[in-house]
N, C-alpha and C positions, 0 to 999 in steps of 0.2 A: 448421350453421356455428358457432354459439355454443359448442357443446360442444367443438369442435376448438380454438377460440380459448382457452377456459377451460383445457383440458387443456395446451395449450402454455404458457400463462401460469404454470400451476402447475409445469410442468417447468422453466421459466426461473427461477422463484423458488427452487426446490429447488437448481438448479445454482448460483445466486448465493449461497445460504446455505452450500453446501459450499465454494465458493471463498473466501468471507469467512472462514469458520472456519479453513481451511488458511492463509490469509493472516495471520490473527491469531497462529497458532502460529509461523509463519515470522518474523513481525515481532518477536515476543518473543525468539526465538532470536537474531535479528540484533542486537537491542538488548543482549541479554545478553552476546554474544560478540564483536561486531564494531563496533558503532556508536561513534562518538566523541561526546563531550559536545556539541560544537558542532553536529553533525548533528542530534542529538535536540532541542537548543534551537531550531534553525532550523525543524525539522519542527513542533514544538509551536507556535511563534510563527505560522508560516504557516497551519496548519490551524485554529488558534483564530480567525484573522482571516477565514477563508473558510467560515463557516457550518457549523461542527460536523464537521470531518473529511470533507469531500466533495471528490471529484476530478472533473475534466472527463471526460465520456464520450469514449472513443477515444484520449485522450492521457494517461491516468492514470500509466502506467509512466514516461513521459518526464518528466511534471510532478513526480513524486515525486523522481526523481534530481536534477532541477534545484533543487528545494527544499533537499535536503540538501547539495548541492554547487553553489552558485550560480556558482562560478568556471569550471565546465565549460560548454561550449556545449550548450544543450538539443537533443539530436538522438537519433535512433534508435540510433546506434552506441554512444554513451555509456550510454544506458539499457540496451541489450542486454548490454553488459559487466557492469554492476551486477547485473541480474536473473539472468543466467546464473550468476554467482558465488553468488547467494542461492538460486536455485531449481533449478539444474542443468538447466534447460529451455532449449531454443533459441528458443522463442517468448516474446514479452513477455507478462506476466500481464494478465488482464482487470481491469476497473475494480473489481469486487467483491474480488478478491484484493488489489489495491493498497490499497483502503480498509481491509480487514481487517489488512493488514500494518502500515499506519500506526497503526491503532488498537491493535494488539498491542504495537508498539514504544512508543507513548506511554503505554499502561497501565503497562508496566514502568518507564518514565521517571518517571511520576507517583509510583510507589512509592519510588523511590530519590533523586530529585533534591534533596529537602530534607536529605538526609544528607551531601551533598557540601559 
């Protein structure tokens, strides 16, 4: 039984790493081509205050959209619209992708914000 658990944990870690990396690339692309300064500032401020760029399990995709656009009601529909435009996928991304996305966007923001 321990071998099965270990194998599945390894599989999960590999999937999370792949999702995080894809999210980082997508986040950099979004920051480079689509993000507004206000969205990036809100994202940086929010994630710096919640323990190093962490999102809640199960609601990360909605939480991200609410952070960058607090005037929108935080719901699945608004989140779906944002993420479909970003990922071209019908399903909301998982927590690892969203964390990677935020990290990638903020890495780019950190590089350029002092030049504005």
